[in-house]
N, C-alpha and C positions, 0 to 999 in steps of 0.2 A: 503494499500501498505505498504510495506515493503520499509525503506530507511536502506541504507549502510554508516556509518558515511565516511567525508574524509579520506583517506587514509595517513598514518605521513608518514614524510620522510623520503625517507631511507635511514642509517646509514652505510658509506661508511664503516665501522669497522667490522660493522654487519653484511653487505649483500653487498660486495664486487666483485662478481660472478653476483649479478641482475646489480647493479650501470655500469659494464663490459658491459651483455650483450644488455643493454638500449644502452648506446653510440655505441654499432655495430650497432644495430636495426633502430637506428638515423640513422646512416651516410649509411648502407643501403637504408634504406624510403627517402631520399631525393637523392643519388645519382644514384640508380637505378632509381626510378621514373624519375628525370630528363631526363636518358640516352632513357628511354619510352617513356617519352614527345615528343622526335624527330623522332621517325616513327608513333607516334600514328594516323598522318594524311593519314598515305597510308593505315591504317585498321578501322580506325572509321567508313566506313559505317558500316561495320559486327558485329559492337557494338551494343547490346541491350541496347533502351535508360530506363531509368528507370523509372518508373510509378512516379504521383507525391510526394503517400505515402513515394515509397522509399527513394525518393530525401531527404525528410524530417525526414525519419527514421537514413538515410544515417549524415545528418547535425547533428542531435540531439546526435549522436553515437559519434560525432565531441566534441564536445563541453561538454558532458559527462565524454570522456576518459579525458579531458582536466579540471576537474571539481578536483581535485588534484592537478593544475601541477604548479611550482611558478616560477617564472622571463620566464616567456612566454616559457618554457618546459626546462629550465636548468636542473631544478630535479623537485623529486617529483611525476614521471611516473613511474609507475610499469612497467611490464613488459606485463601484460596482457591489460594494459591500453595501452601501446603505439602497440600490435597490432589490438587494436580495432581499434584507432588514426590512423595507416597503413591501414586495411580493409576499413574503410570509406573513407578515402582522394581516395584509389585507386579506389573505385568504381562510388566517385561521379566525377574523372579528365577523367575516363573512359567515364563517361556518356558525360561533357563538360559543363552540362547546357546552359544557353541562348546563342544561334549564335550570331559572332560578336561582344562582347562584349562591345571591345572600340569603336565602333561607337556608343552607347546609352547613353540616359543622365542618365540614373541609376545607369552609373559604376563614376559618378560626385559624391565628396563630401568627408566626413569626417568618414574614416577607422579605427578603433580601431584593434591592433597587438596583438592575444589572443596566439600564439603559433609560433616561429621559429623552425626550424629543425637544425639550425646553426652546417651546414656541417665545414670541417677542412678547405674549400676554401673559408669561409667566411673572411670578411674582418676584425683586431682585431677592429676596430673601433667600429664597428657592433656586434660581440661578445661581447663587453663591455656594449652601453649602451640596448643592448634587454636585457640581462641578471638580471637586476639589476628589484628586485620586486618592490622597490618604484617607479621606474619612471612610467608612463604610455605613452606611444608608440603609434602613430598617422599616417594615410599616408592620407594628403590628395590628390584627383585625379583630373582637374580639365581640361579634354580635349573639354569640349563644349566651353570652356571661346574662345571670337572673339581676335585674335593674333592683338597687339598694337602697338608691335616692338620686331623685335627675334634678337638674337644676330647671326650673318653669323657663319660661319668657323672658318674664319680667326679673328675674335677676332671685337672690336669695341664695341662702350657704346650698353648695355641696358636699357630698362625702367623698373620701379618700380613693371610695373602692367598686365606685356605681360605674352601670353598665349599660347598654351597650357601647362599646367605645373602636375607636381609631387613632391611634397616636404614631409619630413618626420620632423615629430614633437617629440620631447622627451618634457614630461613634466616633469617638477620637485615639483611637489607640488605647495605649494603658496610662493614659492621661483622664480617660469619663465619658463622659456621654449627655445630649444634647437629648431629653423629651419633650416633646410638642404635643399634649393631648389635646381627645377633643370626641364630646358626643357624638354618636351614631342616631341615624333614627333611617328606619326603610319597614319599605311596604308594609310589608309582617308584624316586623315593630317598632312601630312610628314613637317617637319623644313624646310625651307629652308635653302641651303647650309649645311646641317648637314648631314656627313658620319656615319653611327652605326657605334659600338665597333666590330674589330675583330682581331683576336686573343686569345690566352691564357693570355696576360700579364705580367707584374710581378708579381711573388713568392710573393713578402713585402706584395703588395694590393690583395692577393688571385687569386687565378686562376679562369679564366673565361671561361667556356663551348661557343662552335662555332655554335653549332646545328642550321637549322633554326626553325622557329614557328611550331607547331601542323597544327593551324586553322588558316584559315585566319579572322582579325580584331582578334586578338589574342595577339598580342606584340606591347610592348609604350616600344620605345628608348628615352633613356633618356641623358641626359647631365648635372653633379651638374654647378651650376654658381655664388651663392652666399648663405652662411648662417653667423646665428649669435646667441649670446645668447641674450634672452629680459630675462631681472631678475627686479622683480618689483619695488627693489627697486632703483636701477639707472633710470635717465632718461633717459638714451639714450642704442643703440646697443654696445653690445660687438663682434666685427667681431670671425669667427670661424679661428683660425688659420691654413686653408687648400689653396695654393696656386693653385686652381681648374682650373686656366687659363695655365700653366704651369705644370699639370700633364696627357696631352695631352688624347689619350686612357681610360687613366685610372680613368678619370671623368667621364668616358661611359658607360653603361650598357642599363639592357633592364630586364622585367618586362613581365614575361605570363601569362594569366588570363588562368586559366587551368579548372576552373570553378566558376560560378556566378548563385545565384539563379533567378529566375523570378520578385522576388519584388527586387532583388538589395540591398539586407538586409545581403548576405552572400559568399565569395570569397574567394579562393583557387590561391594562382598566386607564380612562380617560378621564383627566380632569372637567371642572367647570371653565377653566382658564384654554382647555384642547393641550393639555401636555398629554401625550402618551409614555404610560408606563410598564418596563418588561421586568414582572418580578420572578422568584423563583420561591419556593417556601424554604426557610430554610433546618430542612432535617439535614443534619450532619452531612455534607455531600461528598465527605469518606464513604460512607454508607453507602448513598447514591451510587456514588464512585464503584463499592463492589458490588453493589445489585448486578449494573451496569455491565462488570466483568464478567460477572457469574450467566448471565442472558445473551453474553457472546455477542453484544451493542453494542458494534465497534466506532459505530458516529457518534452513540451519544455518550460515550467513554473519551474519544474524543474531545466534543464539547466540555466536558464536564472538568478535565483536564486545567482549562483554560483558566475555569472558578478556583479549582485548587493553589493555581501560580498563585493567585490573587492573594490566596489566605495563606501562605507557607509561613508558618512561623518560626523558620529559622533565619535568622537576617544573610549568615555569611556560611548557606551549606559548604560549601568546597571546603572552607577549612574549619567545617566545625567536626569533634569529636562522632558526633552522631555517623558521621559517613563511613565510618570503620565497622564491620563487623561480615557478616554471610546474607548475602539477599537471595530472595528465592524470584524469580521472574514470574510474574504474574499475567503481564499481555504485555505483549508489543505491536507495534507498527511498522515495518521495517521500510527501509526508504528502497526504491530501486538499483540506488549506487551501492547500499550494501557488500559487503564481501558475502562471498557463495557461505562461507565458515559463519558467518553470524548469521543470514539467515537461516543454514540447516538451524545452528543451534535454537534459536526462538520458538521452533516450534515442536523440540522438545517436551516432555511433561517434566524432565526433571532440569532444569537451567536453573545454575546459579550466580552469583556475581563475589568473592570474599575483595571484601578491601581492607588494607593495614595502614591508614594514613601515615600512621610515626614512621613505620618503613620504608613507607612510598612505595609499596605494593600494591598490584589487584591480579586479579585472573577471572576468567569465567570459564566454568566446571558448569562439562555436562555428563550427568551421570544416566549411561548407559543402561546399566547395569550395577550387580553389589564387587567387580572383578572389573569391569573395564567403566572409561571413565576420559571423556575428549577435555583438556585442559590447555588453555593459553595464558600464558602469563604475560605482564606486562609494570612498566615502570609508572608513574603517578604523580602528580603534582602541580599542587594549588596555581590556577595561575591569575584567579581575581577570587574574588568573594562568592561569585558562581559559577566558574568554571577550571574543571579540571582538564589538565591534559594529558594523555594516553597513550602511551610507546610500548606496541608490543611488540617482545623482546623472543617468543617461542612458545609453540604452539605443537605439542603431539597426544598420539592416542596412547593412552595408559592401559594395558592390558596384564594387570595382575602387576608381576614384577617390570616386565616388558615394557618400554615407551618406545614409540615408534613418531618420528619427526612426522607433523603436517602442517602444509602449507598455511601461513597464516595472514593471505590476503597483501600484507606491505610489501614493499622494499627495500632496503639497506639504499637511506639519502631518503627517505622518504619525512616528509613532516609530518608529525604527530599530530594524532587526533585530539579529539574532543569528549566531553560530555559538559551540558551546558545544568545544574540544577535547577529544577523548576520546583520542587516541593519537598520537604525533608522532615523527620519528627521520626521520632522515639521506632515507629515500627511502619512505615509508610516513608518510599524515595520513588520521586516521577524525572527523570532524566530525558534529554533529545541531544544524539551523538551528532560529531559532527559532519556526517552527511545525511542529519536529517530524523534518523528514525527516534521513535520516541519508545522509551519502558519504562514499565512498572514494578517494582520490587517491592516486597514484603519480607520485612524483617525475619529470619531464622533465629528459635529463639537458641540462646549460646550452650 
């Protein structure tokens, strides 16, 4: 399986026309599609529902298109990637996914924001936080929670744990997080005394659309009521400096679920200001990756790898002691230019890599039987925080005490290869080789 490298960021001075084209297409994607959503209810009966395979392929096309994006779509998308993203979003939104999503328990939970179209109508705060790559952004949906006390339209005290709610969370890494909380109202569970937002609102806060929901039980109306910074080095919360109660309609909005899959793990939503949101359920990505590997769903595995790379917990994996150990190969996608020995070894059930960082050595080991192995030895050295050079020194077929030399694929004087570390923790590692092959290894117990 041939792999393509992650595209480089578009330089403004070198590819100014591409940047303009992306901006124009992004505006058209969010505004035109948002307008179509308003009339979709009258035409949905004539729209062909996609097959399960087509739905999965469209979801994976979106994840693949976002592989090179940074800042949740702020930059890094080529025109071709944006076109693929647009086509897949349109296909999924035309299908609609599961019916009545706001009534389903699957919608509840913590969702990770992967992409936002960031139209000109978005609020300044939204544009600021969503575009920062170093921040992780989540949406907590709690529509099924029992209402313990709810704020009335005219004011009054609210309790700390009332529901239903929709909260936005911006995580600042080890420093802490910002949580902006809102009361939620749906068709099935309306908020007592709540009057939904009406009108376009003030330009300062971004223009709001006024069209009705396209399908029943797809809209979440909300009103922000509190927010605070939670810094881990402080024993108290810092209030968010926005007087929500004084903002009237400007603290209100709505969110349409335009597509959610049956598993409740992938969702498209559009806000009242036309923004498209692509979200995935914050099921541990490692768990989703393991399930995809067991199902041999190679396209989903490749898409999830990009998410794992964003959450790499080890800052300098090539120099980390965690890199050393015996690792079992559990999945690989071999580049066309990979050596014959490498391609053959990756297809074997018992394939391992042994790394000794202190000694600067590594070995690829294929266990053929209890007495037969193929072993390729190499010298390794950290070339950077995320890259390790690999210089294969020899390879052989070991039959008990007998060792027969095997061509290793390299020639004397060749430039050493390398692996780039995409993800590393105590039990899992993901690397990409110098020829483009992708490897997932799981640590063997010592």
